N, C-alpha and C positions, 0 to 999 in steps of 0.2 A: 514702817517698821512692824511686822505681825508676828503673832505666835501661832504656830501650827503644832499638831501632834499626831502620832501614829505609833504603833507597836507591833510586835511580832513580825520583823522582816524576814526572819528565817533564811538568811543568806548562807549559801555554801559554795563560794568562789574559789576556794583553796584547792589545788590539784589534789585528786584522791579523795575529795570530799563531795558526795554528789548526794543530794537530798531534795528529790523532785517533790514539790508540794501539791502539784496539781492531782495526786492520788487522793487528796482531801476535798475535792470538789472543784468545780469550773471557776469558782472565784480566785483560785490560785493559778490558773492557767498564765503562764509566761509573766509571772507576778514581779520579777526583778526588772524586766524591760518596762512593763506598764508602770511600776513604781518610779523608775527612772524618768519616764516621760511626764508623768503627772508632777513629780517633784519639781522638774526643770521648768514646767509650764506655770507652776503657781509660785514657787519660793524665790525669794531674792537674797542676795548675800547679807543683806541687813536683817533679814528675818531670823527668828528662833524656832527651832523644831525640836519639840519634846519626843524622845524615842523611848517607849515604856517596855523595854525588855524584849528578850528572845530575840536577839540581834543576828547572832551567828550561831551555826550549827557546831562550829569548831569546838574541839575539846581543849586545845592549847592556844596560847596567846600567839605563837608564831604562825599557827595556821588562821587564826581569827583576823590576823593582820590583813589578808586579802580582803575580807568583808569591811573591815575597819576603814582601810584605805579607800574602798569604793564609796562608802558613805561620807568620808572626809572630802572627797572629790566634788560632792553635791553642794549646791549653793546653801547658804545659811549657817548659823551656829547651832550645833546639835547638842542637847543635853540628854544624856543616857542614863537610864536606871536599869538596873540588873533583872533578868528573867530567870525562870527556873531552867532554861536550857543554855545560859551563858556561863557554862563550866570553865571557860578560858578567863573569866573575870576574877582577878586576884591582885592585890597590892594596889590600893586605890591611888597612892602617891605616884607609883610608877605609870598607871594608866594615864593619870592627868599630865604627865610630862611628854606624852607621844604626840598629841595633836593640838593645834592652835584653834581649830574649828570644832573640836569635841570636848566637852566636860562631862565627866563621869561623877555622878552624885551618889554619896553613901554617908549617911549620919550628917548630912549638910544641906545646903539649899543652894539655888541659883537665882540670880536676880535678872529679870528681862522686861523692858519696857514698863518699869514701876511695879511689875507683878514680882511675887516670890513664889518659887517652883520648889515644892517640898514633896518627899516621898520616900518610898523604899519598894522591895520587890513584893512583899506581902506573902502569903502562904494560904493553904486549906484553912478555913475557919471551923470553929467547933461544932457548927450546925451540919456540917458536911457528913454524909453518911459514911464516908471512908476515913474519917478523922481517927487518929491513933494517939498513943501516948508520945510516940516519936514526932508526930505532927505538932503536938502541943508545945514541944520544946522549941521548935522552929517558930511556931506561931508567936510564942512570947518574946522570942529574940526579935523577930521583925516588928513587933509592938514597939520595943525598946528603940530599935533603929528608926521608926517613924516618929516616935516622940523626940529623938534627938534631932531629926531633921526640922521639925516643927519648933522646937523650943529654941533653935539656933538662930531662926529667922528673925530678921528685922521687922519693924512695924509695916504693914502693907497688906495688900489683897494677896490671899495665898491660893495658888493652884495646887491642888492635891494630886498626887501621881502614885499608883499602885501597878504592878504588873498583873497579879492575881485580882479577881473581884473582890470588893470589900466585904461581901457576904455570899454564902452559898444558895440561901433560900430567902425570898423576899420577906417572908414573914418573920425572919430572924433579925438580929442587931449584934454586930461584932465590935471587938476592941478597936478595930480600925476605924469604924463608923464613929465610936465615942471619942477617940483622939481627934478626928477631924471636927467633930462638933466642939470639943473643949477649946480648940485653937481658932475657932470662928471661920473655918473653911467652908466656902459656899460652892465650890466646883471641884469635882474628883474625877480624873480621867483613869481609865484602867484597860488592861488588855487580856490576853490568855484565852478567851473564849472564842472558839471557832465553830463553824458549821450552822447550816440553816436551821436545824433541829435546836441546837443549843441558843441560838440568837433569840428563840421565842421566850426564853426564860431568864434573860438578863436583867439586871437592875439597872434602870434608866429612868431619866427624868428627876423629879423632885422627891426625895425621901428624907424626912425629919430635917427640912430646910436646906438640903445639899442636893445639888445637881450632879447626877452622875452620867458618865458617857463612856460607852465602850469605844475603844479606838483600834481595835486589832485590825491588822491590814486587810483581812478578807472581808471583814464587816464594812470597812470603808472603801472596799473595791480599789485598792492600791492608790488610793488619793489621800494625802495627809488632810487632816480636818483642821480648819480655820478656827482656832480657839478665841484669838483676840485680834481684830483687824487694826 
């Protein structure tokens, strides 16, 4: 029973929604079929898969159902965190009544194989050149959501999850990083970053005692990352 992770599925399977991702580079070519093949090749029913946001391009839940049903049909129990494009995500109680193989996490945690999975969407951090007063409000709200998740967790090794990277510039330090440190987190997974040029500037490896790992679909070449064997 293993734990895997991936983010940024960017599915658009509903009729009338067509968002081809290969315009963003060759790593996105035929990405749905490649993800399907790699997922089924690696993941078993008893495994857990962390999905760190940007799951569906749909704007409404009835449209997102096509994409959620597709993920539901794949092996494993999926642990969903919200991404900035998941506009269909609302009403956490309602969402968690929809599927037996999917858990939607918000202000909470999920237990898998003795590990505690905690996280939130995240947002732009204050060191970002485009950070505004509006962003500051969202940033502070996401810090509260992360702390709610971490503080609700029972004792155990925590796997931290964000959709956005925890910091925009490697020389900086954000409130997300501070919270992870405060709660003794040793490993953090995040998504949102795409493209060869942007991959050169990601936070990766050990920073202040925490291992950071980018898990966006194109970075992983459509193959979910084995987090815990």
